C-alpha positions as CSV (number, residue, x, y, z in Angstrom):
1,M,-2.3,6.7,4.5
2,I,-5.5,4.9,5.0
3,V,-5.1,1.0,6.2
4,K,-7.5,-1.7,5.9
5,K,-7.8,-5.4,6.5
6,I,-9.2,-7.6,3.5
7,K,-12.6,-8.8,4.4
8,Y,-14.6,-11.0,2.4
9,P,-18.5,-10.7,2.3
10,L,-20.4,-12.7,4.9
11,E,-22.7,-16.0,3.4
12,H,-25.6,-13.5,3.4
13,E,-24.0,-10.4,1.7
14,K,-23.7,-9.9,-1.7
15,Y,-20.7,-12.0,-3.5
16,L,-18.1,-8.9,-3.5
17,K,-17.4,-6.3,-0.9
18,L,-16.1,-2.7,-1.5
19,I,-13.0,-1.8,0.2
20,F,-11.8,1.4,-2.0
21,Q,-13.5,3.0,-4.5
22,I,-11.9,6.1,-6.3
23,Q,-13.7,8.0,-9.5
24,K,-11.9,10.3,-11.5
25,E,-12.5,11.4,-14.8
26,H,-9.6,10.2,-17.4
27,V,-8.3,7.6,-15.3
28,N,-4.9,5.8,-15.8
29,I,-4.2,2.6,-13.8
30,Q,-0.9,0.3,-13.3
31,F,-1.6,-2.9,-11.6
32,G,1.7,-5.3,-10.5
33,T,3.5,-7.2,-8.3
34,V,6.6,-6.2,-6.1
35,F,9.0,-8.4,-3.6
36,L,11.2,-6.8,-1.1
37,K,14.0,-8.2,0.8
38,K,14.3,-8.3,4.5
39,G,16.6,-5.2,5.7
40,A,15.8,-3.1,2.7
41,R,14.9,0.3,2.8
42,I,12.5,2.0,0.1
43,P,13.8,4.1,-1.3
44,E,17.3,3.5,-0.4
45,K,17.7,7.4,1.0
46,G,15.1,10.2,1.5
47,F,11.4,9.6,0.4
48,T,9.3,9.2,-3.0
49,K,6.1,10.9,-4.2
50,H,4.7,9.4,-6.5
51,D,1.9,11.2,-9.0
52,R,-0.4,8.9,-8.7
53,H,-2.7,7.1,-6.1
54,E,-1.7,4.1,-5.1
55,I,-3.4,1.0,-3.2
56,S,-1.2,-1.9,-2.2
57,I,-2.3,-5.4,-0.8
58,I,0.3,-7.0,1.6
59,Q,0.2,-10.5,0.6
60,K,2.9,-11.4,3.0
61,G,5.5,-9.5,5.6
62,K,6.0,-6.5,7.2
63,I,7.3,-2.9,6.4
64,E,7.6,0.1,9.1
65,M,6.5,3.2,7.1
66,L,8.2,6.6,8.2
67,N,6.9,10.0,8.4
68,E,9.3,12.6,7.1
69,D,10.6,13.3,10.3
70,G,12.0,9.8,10.9
71,S,9.4,8.8,12.9
72,V,7.1,5.2,12.5
73,Q,3.6,6.0,10.9
74,E,2.6,2.8,10.7
75,Y,3.4,-1.1,10.5
76,L,2.0,-2.6,7.2
77,K,1.6,-6.5,7.4
78,T,-0.1,-9.7,6.0
79,G,-3.6,-8.8,5.0
80,D,-3.3,-4.9,5.3
81,V,-5.0,-3.0,2.3
82,V,-3.0,0.5,1.8
83,Y,-4.2,3.5,0.2
84,I,-1.5,6.6,-0.2
85,K,-2.5,9.6,-1.9
86,A,-0.9,11.2,-4.7
87,L,2.2,13.1,-3.9
88,E,2.2,12.0,-0.3
89,A,5.7,11.3,0.8
90,Q,6.7,7.5,1.5
91,A,9.6,5.6,2.8
92,G,9.8,2.6,4.7
93,N,12.1,-0.6,6.2
94,V,11.4,-3.7,5.3
95,L,10.9,-5.8,8.4
96,E,10.5,-9.2,6.5
97,D,10.7,-10.4,3.2
98,T,7.3,-8.7,1.9
99,S,5.4,-9.3,-1.3
100,L,2.7,-7.0,-2.4
101,I,0.0,-6.8,-5.1
102,Y,-0.3,-3.0,-6.1
103,T,-2.7,-0.4,-8.1
104,L,-1.3,3.2,-9.5
105,I,-4.3,5.3,-10.3
106,K,-3.7,8.5,-12.4
């Protein structure tokens, strides 16, 4: 997992700032939004592994992401940009109502 802050270009820089770039042949992309209620666990039991790479932007809220042994891996919070590799195990506890924008890339 890689976590980055959303940053914007300074006045003297170009109009965009690259945060993540992933280049693969035959790319399939899904893009959408998610709202998670405080107190939820995602998934409810165990861990999920997606067959796609994921990039998410935490618009509002806080999630405690877990390692497969149950220990805390990272806290995702407002303004974080997250990259999760395809087939990387993921689970988390939603500590605050959370809204995010996601992109799944295959």
